[in-house]
Backbone bond lengths (Angstrom), bond angles and torsions (degrees), N, CA, C in turn:
res aa  C-N    CA-C-N  psi(-1)  N-CA   C-N-CA  omega(-1)  CA-C   N-CA-C  phi
1 M - - - 1.459 - - 1.510 109.06 -
2 S 1.257 115.69 142.37 1.459 122.93 -179.77 1.518 109.25 -75.46
3 R 1.325 116.16 153.11 1.468 120.52 175.58 1.545 110.09 -80.01
4 I 1.262 116.19 -28.26 1.449 123.75 -179.90 1.496 106.85 -111.43
5 E 1.361 116.81 124.97 1.406 119.29 179.36 1.485 114.44 -66.53
6 P 1.323 120.51 134.83 1.460 121.26 176.45 1.516 109.33 -67.19
7 L 1.286 114.64 142.58 1.509 119.01 175.36 1.565 107.67 -81.26
8 P 1.301 114.59 149.72 1.497 115.40 172.63 1.479 113.07 -58.84
9 M 1.342 115.56 142.02 1.507 118.96 179.26 1.503 107.78 -56.43
10 G 1.343 113.84 138.54 1.494 119.96 -179.72 1.512 114.00 88.35
11 S 1.349 119.16 2.83 1.420 121.55 178.22 1.542 113.93 -62.62
12 V 1.350 112.22 -33.38 1.492 119.84 179.33 1.518 107.48 -114.21
13 P 1.332 118.97 120.55 1.447 119.49 178.74 1.536 112.32 -69.21
14 G 1.356 112.93 149.24 1.426 118.82 174.06 1.561 112.36 95.99
15 L 1.259 119.42 4.85 1.500 122.22 -179.64 1.530 112.85 -106.38
16 E 1.302 117.34 6.24 1.495 119.75 -177.99 1.518 109.95 -56.76
17 E 1.295 120.31 -43.59 1.455 123.58 -175.93 1.542 110.23 -63.89
18 S 1.310 116.22 -36.25 1.516 119.47 178.20 1.552 108.92 -67.23
19 F 1.321 116.03 -45.01 1.448 119.61 -179.62 1.520 109.38 -63.81
20 D 1.348 118.21 -37.92 1.455 119.98 179.22 1.532 110.83 -63.98
21 R 1.377 116.72 -36.59 1.467 119.31 178.91 1.556 110.46 -62.62
22 Y 1.315 115.59 -38.73 1.494 119.29 177.01 1.463 110.47 -65.22
23 R 1.350 115.97 -47.53 1.494 118.29 -179.61 1.516 110.90 -60.74
24 H 1.321 118.02 -40.70 1.464 120.31 177.94 1.515 114.52 -65.68
25 S 1.314 117.66 -43.74 1.439 119.46 -177.71 1.521 115.59 -84.93
26 L 1.307 118.83 -35.99 1.452 122.22 -179.72 1.512 116.07 -105.95
27 G 1.297 115.24 -21.82 1.446 119.75 -179.54 1.601 111.64 93.08
28 F 1.292 114.20 -0.17 1.457 118.01 -177.64 1.543 106.37 -159.66
29 V 1.301 117.35 170.95 1.478 122.60 174.25 1.516 106.31 -108.16
30 P 1.340 119.11 113.85 1.432 121.38 179.66 1.518 114.27 -64.92
31 N 1.297 114.95 155.86 1.477 120.74 176.78 1.584 111.75 -57.80
32 S 1.330 115.10 -35.86 1.423 118.59 179.24 1.525 112.13 -59.60
33 A 1.274 117.85 -35.00 1.476 120.75 177.03 1.508 110.80 -72.61
34 L 1.274 119.29 -32.96 1.455 122.04 177.82 1.479 110.32 -71.80
35 I 1.344 118.15 -32.31 1.469 121.20 176.02 1.546 106.92 -73.06
36 L 1.291 118.31 -42.79 1.487 118.46 -175.94 1.559 113.87 -69.85
37 Q 1.304 118.21 1.30 1.449 120.62 174.27 1.564 108.65 -58.78
38 R 1.290 114.45 -25.44 1.487 119.09 178.14 1.510 112.67 -64.17
39 K 1.309 117.14 -22.59 1.494 125.21 178.74 1.510 107.45 -128.06
40 P 1.324 118.30 76.21 1.461 122.63 -177.25 1.490 118.07 -47.69
41 A 1.355 115.52 -43.17 1.487 119.42 178.74 1.537 114.50 -60.10
42 I 1.335 114.34 -39.71 1.425 119.72 179.23 1.571 108.84 -69.51
43 L 1.338 118.10 -43.64 1.460 122.13 177.27 1.532 110.43 -56.66
44 K 1.284 118.39 -48.30 1.460 123.79 179.71 1.561 111.19 -58.91
45 A 1.313 115.58 -46.26 1.456 120.53 179.96 1.559 112.65 -63.55
46 L 1.348 114.88 -44.19 1.454 118.71 178.57 1.497 112.06 -67.50
47 A 1.354 119.75 -37.77 1.396 122.81 176.09 1.544 110.75 -60.24
48 G 1.323 117.12 -42.83 1.462 121.53 177.06 1.527 111.23 -63.60
49 L 1.290 116.31 -40.70 1.522 120.61 178.94 1.574 108.17 -64.33
50 A 1.286 116.75 -46.01 1.499 121.31 178.52 1.547 109.56 -57.04
51 A 1.332 115.44 -47.56 1.441 119.86 -177.38 1.536 110.01 -61.66
52 S 1.364 117.59 -37.81 1.495 119.63 178.28 1.496 110.16 -69.14
53 I 1.327 118.15 -38.28 1.465 119.58 -178.29 1.572 110.87 -65.69
54 W 1.325 114.59 -42.69 1.467 119.76 -177.00 1.551 115.63 -89.39
55 A 1.324 116.04 8.18 1.453 118.92 -177.64 1.572 109.32 -62.62
56 P 1.266 118.60 137.19 1.427 122.24 -177.57 1.488 116.33 -71.16
57 D 1.332 115.08 -13.92 1.546 114.79 -176.83 1.518 112.15 -96.49
58 G 1.333 119.07 20.44 1.469 121.16 177.99 1.502 111.47 -79.86
59 E 1.291 116.14 177.35 1.488 121.46 -178.25 1.568 107.89 -76.69
60 V 1.298 121.96 -29.52 1.386 123.29 -179.39 1.514 110.93 -97.64
61 P 1.283 119.67 128.27 1.478 121.10 -175.19 1.555 112.91 -63.79
62 V 1.273 116.39 140.29 1.482 120.24 -176.87 1.575 110.38 -56.20
63 S 1.343 117.51 -34.98 1.434 120.94 -178.91 1.511 111.03 -61.14
64 F 1.353 115.50 -36.59 1.485 117.43 -179.75 1.480 110.24 -76.21
65 K 1.404 118.98 -34.73 1.410 122.18 174.90 1.477 112.66 -58.68
66 R 1.353 114.16 -41.30 1.495 119.05 179.84 1.545 109.75 -66.38
67 L 1.306 117.04 -39.77 1.472 120.64 178.35 1.492 113.02 -60.52
68 V 1.396 114.44 -45.18 1.454 120.11 -178.38 1.550 108.79 -67.25
69 S 1.291 117.61 -41.42 1.487 120.66 179.48 1.534 110.99 -65.62
70 Y 1.329 116.01 -40.35 1.497 119.33 175.71 1.505 111.98 -60.42
71 M 1.312 116.00 -48.32 1.462 120.05 -174.55 1.580 108.81 -67.79
72 A 1.328 118.96 -36.41 1.446 121.70 178.76 1.496 108.48 -67.86
73 S 1.318 117.99 -41.52 1.455 120.56 179.77 1.519 112.14 -62.94
74 K 1.349 115.03 -45.22 1.441 120.08 -179.87 1.528 109.98 -62.65
75 A 1.317 118.09 -42.95 1.432 123.50 -178.78 1.517 112.69 -57.97
76 H 1.350 115.38 -31.65 1.454 123.14 -175.93 1.534 113.99 -104.80
77 G 1.344 115.14 5.70 1.460 118.33 176.50 1.553 113.43 73.81
78 C 1.271 117.06 20.97 1.475 124.28 -179.51 1.503 110.01 -89.63
79 N 1.297 118.30 140.43 1.502 120.95 177.32 1.497 114.93 -84.50
80 Y 1.359 118.84 -4.57 1.490 119.57 -179.74 1.608 107.09 -74.54
């Protein structure tokens, strides 16, 4: 459970594009993004970073990136 409650999606106007980036790259909007609505500039920057990491035109295949992220999450008890 997070220490800071996530805000409902759409609580802060102007972040729809950032949420769409998460939906496109991860398939969902993580709670960390909902919490970061309190700091919109940070959320926008982090969404851009995530989109760059998960871009399909990189040197490492997205399927391998997903496998690595899954194994890292499992090893640390994270549900992402």
